[in-house]
DRENLO-145591 format. One record per atom (N, C-alpha, C, O, CB): y, x, z. Coordinates in steps of 0.02 Angstrom, whole numbers, padded with zeros to 5 digits, always signed. Glycine has a CB too. Example, Ala and Ser with C-alpha at 12.3 -4.5 7.8 and 13.67 -1.06 7.14 Angstrom:
2
-00284+00660+00390-00225+00615+00390-00165+00660+00390-00166+00712+00423-00224+00565+00452-00112+00642+00354-00053+00684+00357+00002+00645+00394+00057+00670+00402-00030+00704+00286
//
This chain:
208
+03927+02451+02992+03925+02490+02934+03958+02571+02951+04009+02578+02985+03969+02446+02874+03927+02617+02927+03965+02685+02939+04020+02709+02879+04010+02706+02818+03906+02744+02944+04070+02730+02908+04131+02761+02872+04120+02817+02835+04090+02867+02855+04182+02779+02914+04152+02807+02768+04133+02877+02742+04181+02942+02761+04242+02946+02758+04133+02871+02664+04141+02985+02779+04170+03067+02792+04213+03090+02745+04210+03065+02688+04115+03123+02792+04256+03136+02757+04273+03168+02722+04268+03253+02750+04291+03275+02803+04331+03137+02706+04234+03286+02699+04229+03346+02716+04283+03390+02676+04294+03382+02616+04161+03364+02707+04323+03448+02723+04381+03473+02681+04377+03545+02709+04376+03566+02767+04458+03430+02691+04377+03581+02642+04367+03664+02662+04438+03682+02692+04482+03653+02661+04349+03720+02587+04455+03711+02728+04520+03735+02742+04547+03785+02689+04608+03786+02681+04520+03766+02809+04510+03826+02654+04548+03874+02622+04568+03845+02570+04598+03879+02529+04520+03933+02607+04557+03771+02557+04591+03740+02486+04645+03706+02515+04674+03667+02477+04543+03683+02436+04673+03712+02587+04738+03677+02609+04799+03740+02594+04785+03799+02585+04732+03652+02702+04848+03719+02595+04903+03747+02621+04933+03754+02689+04926+03704+02724+04939+03723+02594+04961+03801+02715+04978+03782+02771+04998+03724+02815+04970+03706+02867+05004+03806+02772+05058+03693+02781+05065+03633+02811+05009+03583+02812+05005+03544+02859+05116+03607+02785+04969+03582+02768+04926+03517+02760+04881+03552+02811+04860+03513+02854+04889+03490+02676+04859+03623+02820+04808+03620+02882+04837+03599+02927+04814+03549+02955+04780+03677+02908+04883+03623+02944+04917+03612+03010+04941+03543+03031+04961+03535+03089+04973+03652+03012+04939+03498+02992+04968+03431+03001+04891+03405+03013+04887+03357+03051+05021+03395+02931+04832+03429+02986+04764+03403+03018+04738+03430+03071+04694+03408+03108+04714+03406+02978+04767+03480+03072+04748+03517+03151+04780+03498+03209+04757+03502+03266+04763+03591+03156+04858+03468+03186+04903+03467+03267+04892+03362+03273+04916+03328+03318+05035+03511+03255+04848+03333+03210+04841+03273+03225+04751+03256+03265+04730+03215+03307+04860+03235+03149+04726+03303+03231+04641+03304+03264+04646+03317+03357+04620+03285+03403+04586+03391+03219+04686+03375+03358+04673+03397+03428+04732+03368+03466+04788+03392+03471+04667+03478+03436+04706+03302+03496+04743+03280+03539+04734+03227+03590+04687+03189+03576+04783+03268+03511+04763+03217+03641+04845+03238+03648+04825+03305+03677+04770+03327+03693+04904+03185+03705+04891+03332+03680+04898+03415+03692+04951+03416+03748+05005+03389+03737+04927+03463+03617+04938+03446+03807+05006+03449+03869+05042+03501+03817+05032+03537+03767+04986+03490+03973+05095+03476+03871+05164+03532+03840+05180+03581+03894+05176+03572+03955+05247+03489+03820+05196+03627+03864+05222+03682+03910+05304+03684+03896+05331+03699+03843+05182+03760+03890+05336+03666+03955+05393+03678+03938+05432+03745+03970+05436+03742+04031+05422+03620+03951+05456+03792+03946+05457+03853+03949+05516+03897+03952+05546+03916+03902+05428+03866+03907+05537+03916+04021+05592+03967+04024+05577+04028+04042+05534+04048+04081+05640+03950+04064+05624+04062+04002+05624+04142+04011+05706+04175+04004+05755+04138+03995+05570+04179+03944+05708+04232+04008+05760+04248+04018+05757+04329+03983+05716+04364+04012+05774+04235+04091+05784+04356+03939+05798+04418+03893+05828+04456+03956+05850+04435+04009+05855+04408+03818+05820+04527+03924+05831+04584+03965+05929+04576+03961+05965+04609+03998+05785+04668+03923+05947+04541+03924+06020+04559+03919+06036+04485+03947+06094+04464+03947+06054+04583+03834+05975+04442+03974+06008+04398+04028+06033+04322+04015+06062+04283+04052+06068+04435+04050+06007+04317+03943+06009+04247+03911+05957+04216+03919+05902+04243+03912+06020+04243+03844+05964+04156+03936+05922+04111+03968+05895+04064+03899+05930+04034+03857+05967+04066+04033+05833+04070+03902+05793+04017+03869+05757+03955+03892+05732+03957+03948+05752+04045+03845+05751+03893+03850+05702+03842+03878+05691+03821+03818+05731+03804+03775+05723+03786+03932+05618+03823+03815+05601+03762+03736+05510+03755+03761+05472+03792+03792+05615+03822+03614+05504+03685+03726+05434+03664+03724+05382+03696+03680+05405+03713+03626+05434+03599+03708+05327+03708+03688+05255+03720+03658+05200+03677+03668+05184+03676+03728+05230+03777+03680+05162+03639+03631+05114+03610+03632+05046+03648+03620+04997+03612+03620+05127+03564+03596+05039+03695+03613+04981+03742+03599+04981+03782+03675+05005+03839+03682+04997+03798+03522+04958+03752+03717+04943+03761+03804+04910+03728+03816+04898+03671+03795+04987+03752+03856+04877+03777+03875+04809+03735+03913+04794+03793+03966+04821+03848+03964+04728+03713+03854+04743+03770+04016+04737+03830+04071+04681+03869+04031+04655+03838+03985+04710+03805+04160+04660+03932+04043+04614+03965+04035+04569+03995+04093+04512+04016+04080+04638+04003+04001+04589+03996+04142+04543+04036+04199+04584+04010+04269+04643+03993+04273+04545+04139+04188+04533+04012+04325+04541+03987+04394+04561+04038+04449+04587+04016+04500+04478+03955+04414+04551+04111+04441+04567+04143+04501+04553+04219+04461+04505+04249+04436+04514+04117+04577+04636+04234+04472+04689+04194+04477+04694+04151+04421+04672+04164+04365+04745+04231+04487+04729+04089+04440+04741+04032+04393+04786+04072+04331+04834+04108+04343+04786+03962+04436+04762+04058+04273+04782+04074+04215+04804+04010+04164+04774+03956+04160+04729+04114+04190+04855+04028+04131+04873+03984+04080+04867+04039+04018+04853+04099+04021+04950+03946+04094+04888+03986+03945+04896+04015+03882+04945+03963+03840+04939+03902+03840+04822+04027+03849+04980+03989+03814+05042+03973+03768+05046+04016+03695+05060+04074+03680+05111+03991+03813+05033+03972+03670+05028+04006+03583+05097+03996+03537+05116+03938+03531+04959+03957+03531+05131+04038+03509+05207+04020+03483+05195+04055+03402+05165+04108+03391+05285+04067+03541+05223+04016+03359+05234+04028+03293+05296+04051+03293+05344+04029+03326+05223+03975+03250+05293+04116+03240+05359+04147+03217+05405+04105+03185+05378+04064+03150+05350+04199+03173+05471+04103+03186+05520+04065+03140+05550+04100+03099+05587+04142+03122+05568+04032+03169+05545+04095+03025+05580+04125+02971+05547+04192+02983+05584+04240+02975+05665+04121+02973+05481+04207+03003+05455+04277+03015+05464+04307+03085+05423+04343+03115+05490+04324+02968+05509+04292+03102+05534+04326+03182+05517+04281+03232+05509+04220+03232+05618+04339+03193+05513+04337+03284+05499+04298+03349+05530+04248+03376+05590+04260+03381+05500+04330+03393+05513+04187+03400+05545+04134+03431+05576+04175+03497+05551+04227+03518+05491+04068+03448+05623+04150+03519+05659+04190+03570+05632+04171+03640+05664+04186+03690+05738+04176+03567+05567+04137+03643+05534+04124+03697+05487+04199+03701+05480+04236+03750+05492+04047+03690+05463+04206+03644+05397+04257+03638+05434+04323+03649+05416+04365+03689+05351+04256+03557+05494+04330+03604+05545+04379+03623+05564+04407+03675+05571+04468+03673+05588+04366+03611+05578+04372+03735+05596+04371+03812+05538+04385+03843+05538+04428+03888+05624+04304+03841+05488+04357+03828+05402+04373+03873+05387+04441+03845+05349+04478+03877+05321+04309+03849+05408+04457+03799+05378+04537+03767+05448+04584+03803+05443+04644+03815+05373+04544+03648+05491+04557+03814+05536+04609+03846+05541+04625+03919+05560+04679+03944+05596+04593+03831+05517+04560+03955+05527+04546+04025+05443+04550+04064+05426+04574+04118+05568+04463+04030+05405+04516+04014+05336+04484+04045+05342+04428+04089+05291+04411+04118+05296+04534+04085+05391+04399+04100+05394+04342+04152+05415+04259+04110+05454+04260+04063+05462+04368+04214+05396+04217+04127+05402+04159+04109+05389+04086+04171+05351+04085+04220+05354+04164+04051+05421+04048+04156+05401+03992+04207+05402+03923+04152+05446+03897+04117+05467+03986+04283+05320+03907+04164+05299+03836+04137+05322+03780+04180+05332+03787+04241+05222+03829+04130+05329+03738+04155+05356+03667+04181+05306+03617+04131+05288+03622+04072+05455+03655+04166+05292+03567+04187+05248+03505+04161+05297+03452+04151+05334+03428+04194+05189+03478+04214+05291+03435+04079+05349+03369+04051+05320+03297+04087+05268+03267+04076+05348+03355+03946+05368+03284+04129+05339+03199+04132+05398+03163+04106+05449+03186+04080+05318+03164+04220+05382+03100+04116+05409+03031+04079+05485+03036+04078+05522+03021+04031+05386+02957+04122+05507+03067+04156+05584+03051+04157+05622+03107+04132+05683+03108+04142+05612+03036+04229+05585+03168+04093+05606+03211+04071+05618+03219+04008+05660+03258+03985+05583+03244+04088+05572+03174+03970+05559+03174+03914+05626+03191+03844+05632+03239+03807+05526+03110+03918+05661+03134+03849+05715+03160+03808+05756+03235+03825+05795+03255+03782+05764+03104+03811+05750+03260+03864+05781+03319+03855+05748+03379+03842+05775+03432+03827+05815+03329+03902+05676+03369+03850+05635+03413+03825+05619+03430+03732+05604+03479+03697+05576+03389+03861+05636+03348+03723+05632+03351+03656+05699+03381+03633+05693+03418+03584+05617+03286+03627+05754+03374+03654+05822+03408+03657+05816+03467+03643+05844+03495+03595+05855+03406+03715+05775+03497+03687+05779+03587+03689+05745+03621+03641+05749+03681+03628+05747+03621+03754+05699+03563+03604+05634+03584+03537+05692+03613+03481+05671+03649+03436+05575+03491+03493+05755+03601+03484+05802+03609+03422+05804+03683+03417+05806+03718+03468+05880+03573+03430+05804+03712+03351+05835+03787+03325+05892+03827+03369+05931+03869+03346+05872+03775+03252+05890+03809+03423+05960+03847+03458+05962+03931+03449+05915+03970+03438+05962+03830+03551+06015+03940+03455+06037+04019+03440+06025+04056+03493+06038+04021+03542+06112+04032+03423+06008+04105+03507+05976+04139+03548+06042+04153+03608+06026+04157+03668+05939+04205+03508+06083+04157+03598+06137+04163+03655+06155+04088+03679+06189+04077+03729+06210+04203+03626+06134+04048+03648+06135+03967+03690+06097+03960+03758+06043+03990+03761+06095+03905+03642+06111+03936+03799+06082+03927+03870+06054+03836+03858+06098+03793+03863+06157+03944+03944+05986+03816+03843+05960+03747+03845+05978+03728+03904+06004+03672+03898+05888+03738+03836+05978+03745+03958+05985+03704+04015+06043+03681+04017+06045+03625+04041+05972+03730+04071+06104+03708+03998+06170+03684+04005+06187+03620+03944+06218+03566+03947+06221+03754+03998+06153+03654+03893+06144+03592+03837+06127+03533+03834+06152+03482+03810+06113+03598+03800+06058+03550+03877+06019+03470+03894+06040+03429+03968+06014+03380+03995+05926+03485+03902+06097+03472+03986+06112+03446+04058+06067+03460+04105+06060+03413+04145+06119+03378+04062+06035+03503+04114+05971+03518+04160+06013+03568+04211+06058+03609+04200+05893+03560+04112+05977+03544+04279+06001+03594+04345+05942+03662+04334+05884+03656+04316+05988+03543+04442+05968+03709+04347+05914+03764+04353+05924+03788+04437+05974+03787+04472+05928+03835+04290+05865+03804+04447+05848+03817+04520+05814+03906+04522+05780+03932+04477+05783+03747+04547+05829+03928+04569+05805+04007+04571+05722+04024+04572+05687+03998+04615+05837+04042+04643+05702+04056+04536+05617+04050+04560+05611+04112+04606+05654+04154+04617+05551+04057+04487+05538+04109+04634+05550+04165+04688+05503+04224+04661+05512+04278+04688+05528+04139+04774+05457+04221+04614+05434+04304+04605+05454+04313+04527+05444+04368+04501+05334+04324+04619+05479+04270+04494+05502+04296+04423+05586+04285+04416+05624+04251+04451+05459+04250+04358+05598+04321+04368+05692+04308+04351+05700+04250+04310+05756+04227+04319+05735+04374+04302+05661+04208+04261+05685+04160+04227+05696+04089+04279+05649+04060+04307+05637+04153+04167+05761+04072+04283+05772+03996+04326+05709+03942+04312+05677+03946+04260+05852+03951+04295+05698+03902+04353+05649+03843+04351+05695+03784+04344+05756+03785+04353+05599+03836+04418+05656+03728+04326+05706+03650+04310+05701+03620+04370+05653+03586+04388+05676+03589+04247+05755+03632+04404+05758+03594+04473+05715+03529+04495+05685+03519+04548+05827+03572+04479+05720+03475+04422+05689+03418+04430+05634+03400+04406+05612+03343+04406+05719+03381+04419+05600+03464+04376+05538+03464+04354+05477+03457+04397+05462+03497+04441+05533+03513+04323+05438+03395+04378+05390+03378+04448+05325+03442+04472+05293+03456+04522+05341+03295+04427+05330+03465+04406+05278+03524+04415+05297+03585+04381+05301+03582+04320+05209+03505+04387+05310+03649+04414+05346+03706+04391+05287+03764+04405+05253+03753+04455+05423+03717+04434+05272+03825+04367+05224+03892+04379+05276+03933+04356+05309+03925+04305+05145+03901+04335+05281+03979+04396+05306+04040+04402+05250+04093+04360+05200+04106+04394+05318+04056+04483+05251+04120+04302+05217+04142+04288+05217+04223+04251+05270+04233+04221+05201+04095+04268+05171+04279+04247+05165+04350+04226+05139+04352+04181+05084+04324+04190+05139+04393+04260+05145+04372+04124+05112+04375+04078+05057+04449+04078+05074+04507+04085+05164+04367+04025+04992+04424+04069+04954+04484+04051+04916+04497+04001+04866+04533+04009+04921+04496+04088+04936+04466+03923+04895+04487+03888+04940+04431+03818+04946+04370+03816+04807+04477+03921+04958+04473+03781+05008+04457+03720+04960+04466+03656+04948+04525+03641+05081+04514+03717+04938+04430+03627+04879+04449+03587+04916+04396+03495+04938+04339+03490+04779+04407+03641+04911+04432+03461+04939+04415+03389+04858+04375+03370+04800+04395+03373+04969+04501+03329+04887+04314+03351+04803+04297+03321+04797+04299+03238+04819+04263+03193+04775+04208+03347+04763+04346+03240+04729+04366+03158+04746+04312+03113+04739+04253+03131+04637+04372+03153+04774+04332+03039+04775+04293+02991+04820+04231+03007+04811+04178+02978+04710+04279+02977+04873+04242+03059+04912+04176+03059+04981+04196+03088+04987+04254+03108+04874+04114+03107+05033+04156+03092+05113+04170+03098+05115+04192+03183+05152+04235+03208+05170+04085+03075+05058+04146+03223+05044+04144+03289+05041+04192+03340+05003+04237+03321+04999+04123+03290+05065+04205+03401+05041+04248+03452+05034+04213+03505+05079+04180+03531+05079+04303+03465+04972+04217+03524+04954+04202+03622+04984+04239+03660+04999+04298+03653+04879+04215+03654+04995+04196+03711+05026+04213+03782+04969+04205+03832+04939+04152+03825+05092+04161+03803+04945+04246+03881+04900+04233+03933+04931+04255+03993+04938+04316+03997+04836+04263+03923+04951+04221+04041+04986+04252+04098+04952+04214+04162+04918+04163+04155+05072+04243+04092+04967+04248+04232+04937+04222+04277+04983+04181+04316+05041+04193+04301+04906+04268+04309+04979+04142+04355+05013+04091+04396+05041+04125+04468+05005+04127+04518+04957+04029+04410+05088+04142+04469+05091+04177+04537+05123+04128+04587+05124+04146+04646+05134+04248+04533+05155+04059+04567+05166+04016+04629+05181+03950+04583+05214+03944+04532+05235+04044+04687+05149+03907+04616+05168+03821+04596+05233+03805+04630+05256+03837+04677+05107+03760+04627+05266+03740+04597+05323+03710+04632+05297+03661+04604+05288+03654+04544+05400+03726+04626+05276+03613+04663+05242+03537+04627+05290+03486+04681+05302+03505+04739+05126+03522+04641+05310+03435+04660+05325+03372+04694+05295+03361+04752+05235+03351+04743+05313+03320+04657+05314+03359+04816+05264+03338+04879+05227+03287+04873+05171+03295+04898+05296+03322+04939+05236+03242+04850+05213+03171+04841+05142+03159+04802+05093+03122+04808+05271+03135+04801+05160+03200+04766+05100+03210+04711+05040+03240+04713+05000+03236+04667+05117+03239+04666+05031+03272+04769+04966+03295+04807+04946+03248+04852+04979+03217+04893+04972+03359+04845+04863+03245+04832+04810+03189+04868+04775+03225+04903+04777+03287+04900+04762+03145+04824+04741+03196+04939+04703+03233+04991+04658+03270+04988+04633+03303+05033+04682+03207+05024+04639+03266+04914+04599+03343+04892+04619+03393+04903+04587+03437+04932+04589+03360+04833+04698+03401+04878+04735+03443+04872+04755+03462+04792+04782+03513+04770+04707+03490+04910+04732+03400+04758+04743+03405+04694+04798+03364+04680+04816+03322+04720+04688+03392+04657+04839+03376+04600+04886+03323+04590+04844+03262+04571+04789+03259+04545+04942+03341+04535+04894+03206+04594+04867+03130+04560+04901+03126+04514+04962+03128+04510+04871+03061+04596+04845+03117+04457+04869+03092+04385+04923+03029+04362+04963+03023+04316+04806+03074+04354+04900+02979+04427+04927+02910+04415+05004+02916+04433+05044+02878+04407+04887+02852+04462+05026+02972+04485+05091+02990+04509+05130+03029+04465+05191+03026+04468+05086+03024+04569+05098+03070+04417+05120+03130+04388+05170+03105+04334+05231+03113+04333+05060+03173+04359+05129+03073+04291+05162+03039+04231+05184+03092+04180+05240+03101+04155+05225+02995+04253+05129+03122+04174+05139+03178+04091+05150+03152+04041+05129+03095+04035+05082+03219+04060+05180+03177+03994+05202+03160+03923+05158+03218+03877+05165+03279+03884+05295+03165+03914+05118+03189+03836+05086+03220+03788+05097+03229+03724+05119+03177+03700+05043+03203+03787+05092+03276+03682+05094+03293+03609+05065+03259+03563+05007+03248+03583+05073+03346+03598+05072+03237+03514+05023+03195+03461+05053+03242+03408+05091+03289+03418+05033+03098+03447+05024+03215+03338+05046+03245+03289+05107+03218+03247+05118+03157+03241+04995+03254+03256+05153+03273+03212+05233+03247+03194+05271+03229+03234+05294+03275+03269+05242+03197+03157+05294+03164+03249+05368+03162+03291+05337+03108+03361+05373+03074+03398+05451+03114+03229+05270+03113+03364+05227+03074+03393+05202+03092+03454+05171+03145+03451+05183+03063+03356+05205+03060+03521+05208+03067+03599+05172+03007+03610+05172+02954+03577+05286+03071+03638+05131+03030+03683+05087+02990+03714+05099+02994+03791+05113+03047+03818+05019+03009+03693+05091+02931+03827+05089+02945+03884+05007+02945+03907+04960+02940+03868+05134+02899+03917+05004+02953+03979+04929+02962+04006+04887+02891+03986+04832+02902+03962+04929+02975+04098+04901+02841+03992+04857+02792+03989+04812+02760+04043+04839+02745+04096+04824+02812+03949+04750+02749+04033+04705+02729+04076+04668+02789+04096+04657+02838+04060+04666+02677+04050+04645+02778+04170+04617+02834+04208+04554+02805+04216+04543+02748+04238+04654+02855+04277+04510+02847+04197+04427+02834+04219+04374+02878+04244+04375+02931+04213+04394+02814+04168+04325+02875+04292+04295+02931+04304+04235+02933+04273+04226+02879+04245+04290+02943+04365+04175+02985+04264+04108+02984+04253+04083+03035+04285+04106+03090+04271+04090+02983+04190+04035+03030+04332+04007+03083+04354+03956+03125+04326+03911+03093+04299+03990+03068+04401+03950+03193+04324+03915+03223+04306+03833+03206+04310+03822+03163+04352+03937+03269+04330+03776+03229+04276+03716+03199+04288+03700+03260+04351+03736+03307+04367+03660+03192+04214+03648+03243+04374+03618+03271+04442+03558+03313+04380+03524+03284+04338+03580+03195+04520+03559+03372+04392+03505+03429+04365+03436+03421+04399+03437+03416+04461+03532+03508+04383+03393+03420+04377+03340+03414+04433+03300+03475+04399+03293+03480+04338+03295+03331+04444+03277+03517+04441+03248+03577+04404+03190+03565+04432+03176+03537+04486+03278+03653+04413+03146+03596+04378+03067+03575+04375+03034+03631+04423+02973+03631+04433+03030+03576+04288
//
């Protein structure tokens, strides 16, 4: 028996209702744990789940950041000032500290210190990276794009350097997902582990 489908006009939803449906439908979402530094030297660390890869050469990523109370969040403010960020992939071992840094901390608070995380110097950018992160990407922003009709701004940046735990790299030069143990974002306060991994080959295209 077919289940009844709901057809929902987004214009009839308020912001919270639309947001709730979107983030619970587009799952699982990878988490970008982003470190930045302002012109005044203030260090910030915060997670974002509107995040993905968008280009391969040079390798490029995007994150999207909503305003808070009509003002830019610290991460966006810092990227606008310096154009630099470090994006970390969250694994299970750092899950609790990642959630801790998602709080509404004041601009002068260093979330590395608050979460008990050891910082390591980056090579090409000023923001520090999380020393124990399994994957960290030094990134230079290339585009900062307000998303029309929303409170969000998209940052697109090119990856200048990868820092990857050595044992994660397989024979193909790729990261072994079964060793990475990434954490993904669902709706509300829910998260997910990777779960079952399977392969499915693309069909061969036969030219006539």
